[in-house]
N, C-alpha and C positions, 0 to 999 in steps of 0.2 A: 069520210064525213066529219069525224072528230078533229082531224087535222085542219079541215077547212074552217070549222067553228073556232078552233084555237087561233088560227091565223087572223080571222076577223076580229076576235076579241083583242088580240095583240095590236092589230092595226088601229082600232078605235081607242084603245088605251093610250097608245103613243100620240094619237091625235088630240085626245083630251089633255094629256100632259103638255103638249105643244101650245094649246090654247091658254092654259094656265100660265105658262112661262111668258107667252106673248103679252098677256094682260098685266102680269106683274111688272114686266119691263116698261110698259107704258105708264101704269099708275104709280109705280115706285120711283121711276127715274125720268121718263120723257115728258109727260104732260105738265107737271108742275115747273119743270125747268125749260119748257117751250123748246124742246129738241124733237124735231120731226124724224120719224123713222123711215120715211119714204113710203111709196105705195099708197093704197087707199087708206090705210090706218093713219099715215102721216097727213094725208089730205083731210081726213075727218077731224084730226086735231086742229089743223089750221082754221078750217071753216067754222068749227064749233066755238072757237075763241071769239067769233063775231056774231054768232047766232045763239039764241036761248034754247039750245037743244043739246042733249047728251051725245057724247062721242059714239057710244054703242048704237043708239038709234040712227044717227046719221050714217054710220058705217054700214048698217044694214040697208038703208035706203040707197046708198051708193052702189051696193051690190045687186040690187034688183035687176037693172038692165043686163048685167053680166049673167045672172042666173037665167034670164029669159033666153039669151043667146046660147047659153050652155045647154038648155033643153033641146034646141034645134040642132046644135052642132056636135054635142057630145052624148046626147041621149038621156033617158029618164033616170037611170041608176046613178050615173055620175052627178047629175043635177041634184038629186035628192040628198046624196051624201054631202055635197057642197053646201046645199041649203041648211042642212043640220049643223054643219061646222060653222057656217057664217052666223047663224042664229046664236050658237053657243059662244062664239067669240064676242059678239055684240053684247050678249048678256053678261059675260065674264068681265069685260072692260068696265061696264057700268056698275056691276056688283062689287068690284074691288076698288071703285073710285074713292071710297071713304078712307083708304089707306094713305097715310102721310108720305111725303117724299122722304126717301132715305137720306138724301144729301141735297144741299143747295149749291154745291160745287158742280158746275156744269161739265167740267172735264171728267170728274169721277162719274157723273150721271151718264155721260156719253159712252164711257168705257164699260161700266158694269151693266148699263141698260142694253148696250150692244151685245154683250156676252149672253145675257138672258134671252134676248131676241134671237140671237144666232142658235142657241140651244133649241128654242122652239121651232125655228125654221128647219133645222136638221131633223128633228123628230117628225115633222110633218112630211118631209121628203122621204124619210124612212117608211112612214106609213102609206106613202103613195096616195095621199089625199090632199084636198085643197080647200082653203077658206074662200076661194073665189077672188074677187078684186083684181088687182093688177096682174095676177098670174094669167087669167083668161084674157084680160084686155090686151096684154102684150102679145099673146099668140094670135089674136085677131089682127093686130096691127102688122104682124109679120106677113100677113097675106098681101099687104100693099107694099110694104118696104122689105122686099125679100133679100136685099143685100145686107141687112142687119141680122146679127145673131140674137137669140133669145136673151142672152146676158146683156148685150148692148141695149136691147129694148127696155129691159128692167132699169138699166142705168139712165136712160133717157127719161123714163117716168119719174124715177127718184130725183133727178136733177130738176125737173119741172116743179115737183112738190117742194123741194128745198128752196128754190128761187121764190116760189109763192110765199113761203114762210118768212123770207127776208122782207118781202113787201108788207105782209100783214103785221108781223111782229116789230117791224122797223128797227131791227137789230142785226147788222151785218155779221156779228159774232155768232149768232144762232146758226148761220149757214156753215161756219167752220165746225161747230160742235155737231151739227147734223151729219156732215161729211165724215167726221171721226166716228160717229155712232154707226153709220152705214158701213164704213170700212171694217169696223170691229165685228159687226154681226155677219158680214159676208165671209170674213176670214174664219170666224168661229164655225160658221155653217160648213164651209169647205173642209175644215179640219175634222169635224165630227163625222161628216159623211165619209171621209177617207178612212176613219177608224171603223165605221160600220162595214165598209166595202173591203177592207184589207184582208188579204189571204196570203198563204205561202205555198209555193210549189216545192215539193220534196222529190228529188230525183235520187233513186237508190240503185246502185250498181252492185250486183252480187253474183257469186258463182253457185249459190244454193238453188235447190229445186224451185222452179217458178210457181208451182201450185202452192207450195208451203207458205211462201212469203206473201203472195197475192191474197190467199185466203185469210192470212193473219191480218192484213190491212183491211180487207173487206169486212170481216166479221167484228173485229175489235173497234174499228173507227167508223164503220158504216159509210165509208167514202168510196167513190169509184176509183178504180186503179187501171191504168193503161200500161201494158207491157210491150216493150220494144226489145229488139235483138241488137246487140252490139258486139264489137270485137276489141279486146285490149291490144293495142298495137305493139306494145313492148313485148308481151309474152305471146302474142298471136293466139289468144284464147277467147272463146266465145263467152259473152257476158249477158246476163239478164238485166235489163234496165226497166225500172218501175217508175211510173210518173203518177203522183197523187197530189191533189190540191186540198189543203186543209186550212182551217182558221189558225191564226197565230198561237192561240192557247192549246192547240192540238199538236203542235210541233214536238213538244217534249214527249208526248205519248208515242208519236211515230219513232222518235229516237230510241226510246226504251224498248219498243217492240223489235226494231231492227237489231239492236244490240243483243236481244234475247235470242233471236233466230239466226243471226249471222254477225258475230262480233267483228269479222273482217270485211264487212261490207263498206262501200264508199257511198257517202250520202251528201248531197248538195241541198241547200235550202236557200230559196230566193223569194223576196217579197213581191207581191202582186197588188196593184192598186184597186183592181176590180175584177170580179169573177161573175159571169153570167151563165146560168145553166142549172141543171138538176142539183139540188142540195144547197144552192146559193140563191142569188137573185134571179127571178124569172126573166128569161131572155125575151119573151114575147110581149110582156105587158105594155111597155112604153111604146114599142114599135107599132103594135096593133092599134093602140089609142091614137097615135099620130096618123096612121093610114086612114082610120075611120074618120078622124077629124077632117083630113084633107078631102076625102070623098064626099062628105056631107056639105062642105063649103062649096065644092064644085057643083054639086047637085042644086044648091040654092041659087048659085050664080046662073046656072042654065035655065032655071025657072024664070029668072028675071028677063 
């Protein structure tokens, strides 16, 4: 129970930090320099330059149809969390609108705004939450254009928003800066997510008693250990092979423990880009959501 509460608090804390960084990126770099960030936030920037309405208010209005669809396709719990984050994002964008632009240099604004936006995006992915908008819209479009990937659909939406900004702002250069900003935040997002997901496989080959070393790894690291049987072909001796996956900062601890229990052991360390399962990312969360999403869409289509 305590672990569940801790995970929820951590998730919402990450989401709150993501919203703040999103808002700072827009208000400190993008809005005043007319650099769109793609998605619904970028669309709201463009439209609000023509209408007497704040970006936050219009952004919330844009999300209303997606929230309605979310209720039918993804359920009540997901929709409520998305509604809260959408509202917080809209309020934060308007609340921080008083901040002056950090720079009038559009190149610097595209780079540093993209970095901030990318950090926010990565935090939101880590929290497994959504602010709605183009995220849900892209998944709905995939039902019709099944040959496109989710990444390509995001790219199509961003391109349409960027092209619209060129027409509205009447500045072809704004398109180039927008592309630079989008490229920057996508690159930063991918890099940070890789850092979140990184792990290391440690393969330990030893002649020592199997119970002694496995217990040492289990109790000191609290990580699962898989034991295999091997044969050293040179000496034709049986070996105990231990397979344990840890975070990069835990590798040094594994090395110390192995040196303590068997100084003559052979240890291999290899990097892993993603680990799904107990002790790491939940294997079932994303797949379960996708299956439920597809089932509800099929159900609605059958009703028609």
